C-alpha positions as a Python dict, from the first residue, in 0.01 Angstrom:
ca = {
    (1, 'M'): (0, 0, 0),
    (2, 'T'): (196, -268, 183),
    (3, 'L'): (265, -569, -37),
    (4, 'V'): (316, -924, 63),
    (5, 'C'): (695, -862, 16),
    (6, 'G'): (677, -607, 302),
    (7, 'H'): (734, -294, 95),
    (8, 'D'): (504, 10, 51),
    (9, 'A'): (513, 24, -330),
    (10, 'H'): (291, -32, -639),
    (11, 'P'): (265, -394, -734),
    (12, 'Y'): (483, -490, -1036),
    (13, 'G'): (452, -765, -1301),
    (14, 'P'): (257, -1090, -1269),
    (15, 'P'): (196, -1248, -936),
    (16, 'L'): (469, -1488, -793),
    (17, 'C'): (425, -1811, -611),
    (18, 'A'): (544, -1826, -243),
    (19, 'H'): (860, -2030, -335),
    (20, 'L'): (972, -1754, -580),
    (21, 'R'): (912, -1484, -331),
    (22, 'A'): (1118, -1662, -77),
    (23, 'A'): (1421, -1732, -292),
    (24, 'A'): (1647, -1519, -511),
    (25, 'A'): (1708, -1576, -887),
    (26, 'T'): (1489, -1903, -916),
    (27, 'D'): (1409, -2035, -1252),
    (28, 'Y'): (1042, -2018, -1320),
    (29, 'F'): (748, -2116, -1550),
    (30, 'L'): (509, -1860, -1709),
    (31, 'R'): (180, -2008, -1617),
    (32, 'Y'): (-149, -1905, -1779),
    (33, 'T'): (-435, -1892, -1526),
    (34, 'G'): (-705, -1971, -1781),
    (35, 'A'): (-868, -1635, -1747),
    (36, 'G'): (-809, -1449, -2070),
    (37, 'L'): (-435, -1392, -2119),
    (38, 'S'): (-351, -1334, -1749),
    (39, 'T'): (-40, -1506, -1629),
    (40, 'E'): (154, -1575, -1306),
    (41, 'H'): (519, -1691, -1247),
    (42, 'V'): (559, -2014, -1054),
    (43, 'C'): (838, -2249, -965),
    (44, 'E'): (869, -2608, -1095),
    (45, 'A'): (691, -2745, -786),
    (46, 'C'): (394, -2520, -858),
    (47, 'R'): (379, -2543, -1235),
    (48, 'D'): (93, -2792, -1241),
    (49, 'G'): (-130, -2604, -1003),
    (50, 'G'): (54, -2644, -664),
    (51, 'S'): (-104, -2515, -343),
    (52, 'A'): (132, -2222, -302),
    (53, 'A'): (-74, -1900, -353),
    (54, 'T'): (60, -1633, -592),
    (55, 'E'): (80, -1268, -494),
    (56, 'R'): (223, -958, -649),
    (57, 'V'): (536, -792, -519),
    (58, 'C'): (723, -467, -577),
    (59, 'E'): (954, -416, -879),
    (60, 'E'): (1277, -471, -688),
    (61, 'C'): (1160, -795, -533),
    (62, 'F'): (1005, -913, -861),
    (63, 'D'): (1351, -866, -1040),
    (64, 'D'): (1539, -1022, -757),
    (65, 'A'): (1314, -1336, -745),
    (66, 'L'): (1336, -1444, -1112),
    (67, 'G'): (1608, -1643, -1280),
    (68, 'S'): (1566, -1787, -1622),
    (69, 'V'): (1231, -1889, -1772),
    (70, 'L'): (1186, -2260, -1816),
    (71, 'G'): (873, -2263, -2027),
    (72, 'V'): (494, -2230, -2027),
    (73, 'A'): (239, -2397, -1796),
    (74, 'G'): (-129, -2391, -1839),
    (75, 'A'): (-311, -2229, -2134),
    (76, 'P'): (-470, -1900, -2207),
    (77, 'E'): (-855, -1880, -2239),
    (78, 'T'): (-999, -1936, -2577),
    (79, 'V'): (-1313, -1735, -2627),
    (80, 'E'): (-1599, -1917, -2801),
    (81, 'A'): (-1870, -1713, -2992),
    (82, 'P'): (-2041, -1970, -3212),
    (83, 'R'): (-2216, -1831, -3525),
    (84, 'P'): (-2398, -2015, -3815),
    (85, 'L'): (-2171, -2136, -4094),
    (86, 'D'): (-2184, -2369, -4393),
    (87, 'P'): (-1930, -2648, -4323),
    (88, 'T'): (-1978, -2796, -4678),
    (89, 'V'): (-1670, -2887, -4873),
    (90, 'D'): (-1661, -3006, -5236),
    (91, 'S'): (-1382, -3218, -5393),
    (92, 'T'): (-1266, -3202, -5752),
    (93, 'P'): (-1035, -3464, -5890),
    (94, 'L'): (-716, -3335, -6048),
    (95, 'P'): (-678, -3381, -6425),
    (96, 'G'): (-563, -3728, -6496),
    (97, 'H'): (-285, -3630, -6723),
    (98, 'A'): (-128, -3398, -6458),
    (99, 'G'): (30, -3679, -6264),
    (100, 'K'): (157, -3574, -5924),
    (101, 'V'): (80, -3198, -5846),
    (102, 'V'): (329, -3051, -5606),
    (103, 'D'): (167, -2702, -5576),
    (104, 'M'): (-106, -2481, -5722),
    (105, 'A'): (-181, -2105, -5749),
    (106, 'P'): (-534, -1966, -5802),
    (107, 'T'): (-562, -1698, -6084),
    (108, 'E'): (-839, -1515, -6264),
    (109, 'R'): (-792, -1757, -6551),
    (110, 'G'): (-821, -2071, -6343),
    (111, 'L'): (-600, -2288, -6118),
    (112, 'L'): (-244, -2301, -6220),
    (113, 'L'): (-84, -2638, -6137),
    (114, 'L'): (278, -2727, -6093),
    (115, 'C'): (341, -3088, -6181),
    (116, 'A'): (624, -3299, -6044),
    (117, 'D'): (776, -3313, -6397),
    (118, 'G'): (787, -2939, -6413),
    (119, 'R'): (482, -2876, -6637),
    (120, 'L'): (264, -2574, -6566),
    (121, 'L'): (-101, -2652, -6643),
    (122, 'L'): (-384, -2392, -6648),
    (123, 'W'): (-696, -2574, -6533),
    (124, 'D'): (-1042, -2429, -6560),
    (125, 'A'): (-1162, -2618, -6253),
    (126, 'P'): (-1402, -2773, -6204),
    (127, 'G'): (-1418, -2801, -6582),
    (128, 'D'): (-1226, -3028, -6802),
    (129, 'D'): (-1027, -2756, -6988),
    (130, 'C'): (-658, -2808, -6888),
    (131, 'A'): (-368, -2695, -7101),
    (132, 'E'): (15, -2680, -7063),
    (133, 'V'): (123, -2311, -7050),
    (134, 'G'): (486, -2351, -6952),
    (135, 'R'): (758, -2562, -6801),
    (136, 'S'): (1002, -2506, -6510),
    (137, 'S'): (1336, -2668, -6471),
    (138, 'V'): (1390, -2554, -6108),
    (139, 'A'): (1437, -2837, -5866),
    (140, 'P'): (1554, -2877, -5503),
    (141, 'D'): (1923, -2952, -5435),
    (142, 'A'): (1922, -3325, -5361),
    (143, 'A'): (2229, -3278, -5139),
    (144, 'A'): (2077, -3015, -4919),
    (145, 'E'): (2041, -3109, -4554),
    (146, 'P'): (1713, -2983, -4398),
    (147, 'W'): (1765, -2715, -4135),
    (148, 'C'): (1544, -2757, -3824),
    (149, 'G'): (1288, -2960, -4023),
    (150, 'R'): (1279, -2711, -4313),
    (151, 'S'): (1333, -2911, -4634),
    (152, 'Q'): (1378, -2758, -4970),
    (153, 'T'): (1048, -2769, -5171),
    (154, 'R'): (918, -2624, -5492),
    (155, 'R'): (677, -2337, -5452),
    (156, 'L'): (450, -2197, -5716),
    (157, 'H'): (353, -1823, -5733),
    (158, 'A'): (128, -1655, -5993),
    (159, 'S'): (18, -1306, -6080),
    (160, 'S'): (-348, -1260, -6017),
    (161, 'D'): (-435, -1227, -6385),
    (162, 'G'): (-256, -1561, -6457),
    (163, 'R'): (-12, -1414, -6706),
    (164, 'F'): (302, -1472, -6506),
    (165, 'A'): (426, -1755, -6270),
    (166, 'A'): (733, -1802, -6065),
    (167, 'V'): (867, -2140, -5949),
    (168, 'V'): (1112, -2109, -5656),
    (169, 'I'): (1280, -2336, -5399),
    (170, 'D'): (1165, -2257, -5050),
    (171, 'Y'): (1466, -2283, -4797),
    (172, 'G'): (1689, -2281, -5111),
    (173, 'R'): (1861, -2039, -5357),
    (174, 'H'): (1701, -2062, -5702),
    (175, 'G'): (1393, -1982, -5899),
    (176, 'E'): (1261, -1841, -6224),
    (177, 'V'): (986, -1614, -6353),
    (178, 'I'): (790, -1744, -6654),
    (179, 'D'): (572, -1551, -6904),
    (180, 'L'): (285, -1793, -6943),
    (181, 'T'): (158, -1627, -7267),
    (182, 'R'): (466, -1760, -7443),
    (183, 'G'): (617, -2012, -7203),
    (184, 'A'): (946, -1824, -7173),
    (185, 'V'): (1162, -1765, -6876),
    (186, 'T'): (1197, -1396, -6834),
    (187, 'R'): (1429, -1390, -6529),
    (188, 'S'): (1634, -1649, -6353),
    (189, 'L'): (1636, -1593, -5981),
    (190, 'E'): (1913, -1655, -5728),
    (191, 'N'): (1974, -1533, -5384),
    (192, 'D'): (2315, -1524, -5227),
    (193, 'G'): (2253, -1852, -5022),
    (194, 'Y'): (2346, -1681, -4691),
    (195, 'H'): (2114, -1869, -4441),
    (196, 'S'): (1869, -1914, -4711),
    (197, 'D'): (1788, -2247, -4563),
    (198, 'T'): (1601, -2064, -4266),
    (199, 'V'): (1333, -1898, -4475),
    (200, 'P'): (1097, -1954, -4771),
    (201, 'F'): (1217, -1803, -5084),
    (202, 'S'): (1114, -1443, -5072),
    (203, 'L'): (880, -1372, -5372),
    (204, 'A'): (558, -1191, -5436),
    (205, 'F'): (364, -1078, -5742),
    (206, 'T'): (190, -736, -5712),
    (207, 'T'): (116, -422, -5919),
    (208, 'L'): (284, -81, -5899),
    (209, 'G'): (40, 161, -6046),
    (210, 'E'): (-67, 2, -6381),
    (211, 'R'): (248, -199, -6399),
    (212, 'Q'): (292, -568, -6310),
    (213, 'A'): (585, -629, -6068),
    (214, 'V'): (758, -930, -5898),
    (215, 'L'): (953, -886, -5574),
    (216, 'Y'): (1217, -1133, -5458),
    (217, 'R'): (1512, -1158, -5225),
    (218, 'E'): (1835, -1108, -5417),
    (219, 'R'): (2061, -1107, -5110),
    (220, 'W'): (1984, -1195, -4748),
    (221, 'N'): (1883, -828, -4673),
    (222, 'R'): (1781, -700, -5009),
    (223, 'I'): (1450, -718, -5203),
    (224, 'V'): (1454, -634, -5573),
    (225, 'V'): (1163, -534, -5779),
    (226, 'C'): (1152, -653, -6141),
    (227, 'D'): (924, -638, -6445),
    (228, 'P'): (801, -998, -6492),
    (229, 'A'): (756, -947, -6872),
    (230, 'T'): (1117, -833, -6945),
    (231, 'G'): (1312, -934, -6627),
    (232, 'E'): (1417, -572, -6593),
    (233, 'T'): (1513, -454, -6237),
    (234, 'L'): (1307, -162, -6139),
    (235, 'T'): (1438, -82, -5788),
    (236, 'T'): (1570, -243, -5466),
    (237, 'T'): (1533, -186, -5096),
    (238, 'P'): (1730, 108, -4967),
    (239, 'T'): (2106, 43, -4942),
    (240, 'G'): (2193, 328, -4695),
    (241, 'A'): (2153, 332, -4323),
    (242, 'E'): (2321, -3, -4258),
    (243, 'D'): (2172, -41, -3908),
    (244, 'A'): (1816, 18, -4032),
    (245, 'P'): (1577, -281, -3999),
    (246, 'W'): (1551, -356, -4369),
    (247, 'N'): (1931, -377, -4399),
    (248, 'S'): (1981, -599, -4087),
    (249, 'C'): (1712, -852, -4151),
    (250, 'F'): (1707, -1180, -4340),
    (251, 'H'): (1382, -1149, -4550),
    (252, 'G'): (1149, -1446, -4563),
    (253, 'A'): (799, -1484, -4695),
    (254, 'L'): (652, -1174, -4861),
    (255, 'L'): (283, -1086, -4833),
    (256, 'P'): (128, -789, -5010),
    (257, 'S'): (-189, -640, -4873),
    (258, 'P'): (-505, -715, -5078),
    (259, 'K'): (-485, -396, -5282),
    (260, 'G'): (-102, -386, -5283),
    (261, 'T'): (-61, -63, -5078),
    (262, 'R'): (166, -246, -4824),
    (263, 'I'): (381, -552, -4803),
    (264, 'A'): (501, -761, -4509),
    (265, 'S'): (816, -959, -4493),
    (266, 'D'): (849, -1237, -4232),
    (267, 'A'): (1208, -1184, -4148),
    (268, 'W'): (1473, -1252, -3876),
    (269, 'Q'): (1784, -1085, -3755),
    (270, 'W'): (2073, -1173, -3541),
    (271, 'H'): (2082, -1328, -3266),
    (272, 'P'): (1835, -1461, -3410),
    (273, 'V'): (1517, -1264, -3345),
    (274, 'G'): (1210, -1300, -3562),
    (275, 'S'): (1049, -975, -3682),
    (276, 'V'): (790, -874, -3944),
    (277, 'L'): (878, -575, -4156),
    (278, 'V'): (605, -373, -4323),
    (279, 'W'): (648, -94, -4570),
    (280, 'D'): (452, 122, -4816),
    (281, 'L'): (474, -26, -5165),
    (282, 'P'): (383, 268, -5386),
    (283, 'A'): (620, 508, -5192),
    (284, 'W'): (915, 273, -5191),
    (285, 'P'): (979, 252, -5571),
    (286, 'A'): (927, 636, -5584),
    (287, 'G'): (1218, 672, -5337),
    (288, 'G'): (1428, 388, -5478),
    (289, 'E'): (1749, 304, -5312),
    (290, 'D'): (1752, 638, -5134),
    (291, 'A'): (1417, 585, -4955),
    (292, 'R'): (1416, 637, -4581),
    (293, 'P'): (1167, 584, -4295),
    (294, 'G'): (871, 819, -4320),
    (295, 'P'): (738, 834, -4683),
    (296, 'A'): (789, 464, -4727),
    (297, 'G'): (640, 385, -4386),
    (298, 'W'): (887, 122, -4275),
    (299, 'S'): (776, -55, -3953),
    (300, 'Q'): (924, -341, -3757),
    (301, 'L'): (672, -555, -3556),
    (302, 'A'): (640, -856, -3323),
    (303, 'L'): (1005, -921, -3224),
    (304, 'C'): (1031, -1278, -3084),
    (305, 'D'): (1353, -1460, -2995),
    (306, 'Y'): (1411, -1767, -3218),
    (307, 'Y'): (1070, -1754, -3382),
    (308, 'W'): (1001, -1658, -3743),
    (309, 'D'): (849, -1828, -4052),
    (310, 'R'): (521, -1756, -3883),
    (311, 'P'): (159, -1723, -3993),
    (312, 'L'): (63, -1394, -4149),
    (313, 'A'): (-271, -1263, -4298),
    (314, 'W'): (-384, -916, -4412),
    (315, 'L'): (-743, -863, -4274),
    (316, 'D'): (-764, -557, -4496),
    (317, 'E'): (-539, -280, -4629),
    (318, 'N'): (-473, -158, -4278),
    (319, 'R'): (-474, -453, -4042),
    (320, 'L'): (-221, -742, -4034),
    (321, 'A'): (-263, -1045, -3814),
    (322, 'I'): (61, -1213, -3696),
    (323, 'G'): (78, -1563, -3551),
    (324, 'G'): (210, -1653, -3204),
    (325, 'L'): (185, -1470, -2864),
    (326, 'G'): (503, -1404, -2674),
    (327, 'D'): (852, -1255, -2723),
    (328, 'D'): (1052, -1576, -2684),
    (329, 'E'): (1015, -1920, -2843),
    (330, 'Q'): (1023, -2080, -2493),
    (331, 'T'): (714, -1897, -2386),
    (332, 'L'): (528, -1877, -2722),
    (333, 'V'): (164, -1990, -2724),
    (334, 'N'): (-91, -2019, -3012),
    (335, 'G'): (-268, -1698, -3090),
    (336, 'A'): (-266, -1382, -3303),
    (337, 'T'): (-184, -1022, -3269),
    (338, 'V'): (-347, -768, -3494),
    (339, 'Y'): (-163, -447, -3592),
    (340, 'E'): (-332, -156, -3747),
    (341, 'F'): (-161, 91, -3984),
    (342, 'T'): (-292, 450, -3983),
    (343, 'G'): (-220, 764, -4172),
    (344, 'A'): (-132, 823, -4541),
    (345, 'G'): (227, 711, -4595),
    (346, 'D'): (292, 708, -4222),
    (347, 'A'): (220, 349, -4130),
    (348, 'R'): (235, 396, -3762),
    (349, 'R'): (168, 71, -3600),
    (350, 'V'): (-104, 41, -3336),
    (351, 'A'): (-171, -290, -3153),
    (352, 'T'): (-544, -344, -3165),
    (353, 'G'): (-563, -679, -3000),
    (354, 'A'): (-411, -1008, -2902),
    (355, 'F'): (-607, -1323, -2858),
    (356, 'P'): (-518, -1688, -2800),
    (357, 'G'): (-610, -1984, -3015),
    (358, 'P'): (-522, -1945, -3388),
    (359, 'Y'): (-232, -2154, -3523),
    (360, 'G'): (-113, -2316, -3848),
    (361, 'R'): (-170, -2132, -4177),
    (362, 'F'): (-360, -1799, -4168),
    (363, 'F'): (-603, -1677, -4423),
    (364, 'A'): (-852, -1384, -4415),
    (365, 'A'): (-1169, -1266, -4585),
    (366, 'D'): (-1455, -1024, -4491),
    (367, 'G'): (-1275, -913, -4183),
    (368, 'L'): (-1257, -1261, -4042),
    (369, 'L'): (-938, -1464, -3970),
    (370, 'F'): (-901, -1832, -4062),
    (371, 'S'): (-640, -2071, -3917),
    (372, 'T'): (-577, -2437, -4010),
    (373, 'G'): (-464, -2662, -3728),
    (374, 'E'): (-440, -3031, -3690),
    (375, 'S'): (-822, -3072, -3646),
    (376, 'G'): (-917, -2856, -3935),
    (377, 'L'): (-1028, -2504, -4009),
    (378, 'D'): (-1110, -2248, -3732),
    (379, 'V'): (-1288, -1916, -3801),
    (380, 'W'): (-1209, -1621, -3577),
    (381, 'D'): (-1358, -1268, -3522),
    (382, 'P'): (-1034, -1066, -3467),
    (383, 'V'): (-1239, -772, -3317),
    (384, 'E'): (-1387, -987, -3050),
    (385, 'G'): (-1097, -1221, -3028),
    (386, 'A'): (-1321, -1510, -3038),
    (387, 'R'): (-1365, -1842, -3236),
    (388, 'T'): (-1691, -1830, -3421),
    (389, 'G'): (-1690, -2175, -3581),
    (390, 'S'): (-1494, -2469, -3715),
    (391, 'V'): (-1486, -2712, -4017),
    (392, 'P'): (-1323, -3035, -3896),
    (393, 'G'): (-1095, -3209, -4139),
    (394, 'F'): (-1068, -2916, -4375),
    (395, 'R'): (-712, -2775, -4388),
    (396, 'P'): (-680, -2513, -4664),
    (397, 'T'): (-344, -2462, -4819),
    (398, 'H'): (-444, -2180, -5065),
    (399, 'Q'): (-698, -1907, -5110),
    (400, 'D'): (-868, -1766, -5425),
    (401, 'P'): (-799, -1390, -5412),
    (402, 'R'): (-1093, -1302, -5622),
    (403, 'T'): (-1362, -1482, -5413),
    (404, 'G'): (-1187, -1554, -5079),
    (405, 'E'): (-1273, -1922, -5123),
    (406, 'L'): (-1034, -2148, -4938),
    (407, 'L'): (-875, -2440, -5120),
    (408, 'Q'): (-693, -2748, -5010),
    (409, 'L'): (-450, -2936, -5251),
    (410, 'D'): (-491, -3295, -5146),
    (411, 'A'): (-290, -3587, -5307),
    (412, 'H'): (-591, -3807, -5288),
    (413, 'A'): (-905, -3594, -5303),
    (414, 'G'): (-769, -3340, -5558),
    (415, 'V'): (-873, -2979, -5486),
    (416, 'V'): (-1100, -2947, -5194),
    (417, 'R'): (-1311, -2628, -5208),
    (418, 'G'): (-1454, -2509, -4881),
    (419, 'W'): (-1617, -2257, -4656),
    (420, 'H'): (-1543, -1885, -4677),
    (421, 'A'): (-1677, -1579, -4511),
    (422, 'G'): (-1928, -1493, -4785),
    (423, 'R'): (-2106, -1827, -4755),
    (424, 'A'): (-2169, -1777, -4385),
    (425, 'R'): (-2258, -1417, -4406),
    (426, 'A'): (-2606, -1487, -4557),
    (427, 'E'): (-2682, -1737, -4271),
    (428, 'T'): (-2570, -1501, -3993),
    (429, 'P'): (-2863, -1337, -3807),
    (430, 'G'): (-2902, -980, -3896),
    (431, 'A'): (-2681, -1008, -4207),
}
């Protein structure tokens, strides 16, 4: 077929505006047409919908026409598929003696609260039973300068059974693991400080077989597994194969899958490029420092120039939703890509869908994805790639792993408990 460029060839890439087709190496905008995720490349004069028609050209003319990308114009289409939901939210005031609460962590024993003065309170919310179970001395470095708006903050983590807690400094170097049954610090945590201001402090509680475990970043590229009861080191990420992804990435937030069969690390690597590493948790400790790709199922996903510290949520044991659409910060738009891991111990990654819309924090329950933006909570069906409902003004900060219930820590309202998948399921026609 003869293309508009005059060549008999297959069309290549998105359509180009007439100005780009007529000039060589012209800087351009990636413009979304508003139909799904379809795009076209246009010059600055056409970025806001100029009259120049867009047409596809051959590969050689396409490559010759484009200079550097300037940014994004337009927006992809957000699909709406409304379903009934219960938008009710309930607020419970924080215990009066708690003072300022800087973070919380849901557990099977109740809500664990981190107070500004370092106290750890176990609160049987919404009841009145609230007792001190430990103290933390970890605090941000007052002299630390924020990097790209990332300020050092205290973050509370807890094991699901409520026996152990960890207080760490996101975008900092220090933390500690605390046995709440006796209020004792079992391990002081410190990373090497190498670009630690770029990522949250890497830490997650999980179980390995019948054993409790806590994972944290000891060096910029090394994750250590410890016994939270004793502080004993159990294993580390592999130290061989220096060019392997796990040895060349700066680990960030860690997110175990719901049953702990896999774990994701929101990481970055030089130059910098954000990437998400996923590996098989049970196979890794078995292989220890000598583990290699294959049995431990190491995968590297969603590379994006200059973008990390992104939203992540496990939809189930085999599907991971990653925030942001695009492979460069300059062309990034709100959305989610879902990856599916298949095979026993193989963890091959298969892209099952990308859809626009979700941004902010991600949560998941009952196969649905939740995102929290400026306007409130949005609910998404990741199979349809559609928004099924919204709860304005509700911006969850945590999720109860037992019930899927979404929680918001609010300085004025206390703990706001809100909508989750199970509450809508009964009202959905045919459920």
